[in-house]
N, C-alpha and C positions, 0 to 999 in steps of 0.2 A: 849617669846624669841624676841629679837630685830635680823632682819637680813639687812646688807649693802652689796651688793656686791655677793661675794660667803662667805662673813665672819659672821658666827656665833656665837651668845650670848646666851646660855643655863645656868641656873643658876640650879644646882643640889640638889635632896633634901636634902644632908646636909650643905647647905647655898653655896659651894663652885660653882665658876664661870667655864665653860667649855668653850673655844673659839676653833674655827674650822674655817679652810678655806680652798680652793683650790688654792693649791702651783701654778698653772698655771694662777692664775687670775691676772692681771697685776694690778687691785685697790687693791691687798693684798698681792704684792709681798716682801713689803717693812718687813712684818711679818716672809718671809722666812729666817731659818737661826737664827731665835731669838731668847735667852735661856727665860726662864718665867721668871726670874728676869728682862730679860730687858722690856719684855712687859710690865710686873706689874710696871717697873719706867716709861714709856711711859702711861700706863692709871692714874697712881697717876698725872703725870705732864700735861695729859690732862684736870682731876679733880680740878687740883690747877688752871689754867686757869679757867676754866668755874666757880669755885667760887669765882676767882676775877672778873672776867665779870657780874655776878649776884650780887655783892656787888656794886660795880661802877654803874649800872643800879639801883640797890635799892636808892644809894646816889643822883643820880640825880634826883629820883623821888621827894624824898623828899626835895631837892632843888627848885623844881618847885612848889612843894604844898607849902612853905617858902615864895615863891616868889608870889606865886597866894595868900595867906592871907595876905601878907603884901599890896599888893596892892587895899584887900578890908577894910584895915587899922584894920586886927583884931591883930596887932603885933607893 
């Protein structure tokens, strides 16, 4: 289980994810009043951003490796 402020993320035995939070916690206030669909869309958008950042980090590491190998005369 992952916990940030009062936001709790729990995987249920059937594989579904349960989110709970304290409605009075300012850190989680942005979730108050959101529908399930809105929260899912927010999570999916966050995952898309994380995926893009991960791809960019891999590309940068690969470019640095190629540059290093070129300096060594391997290419």
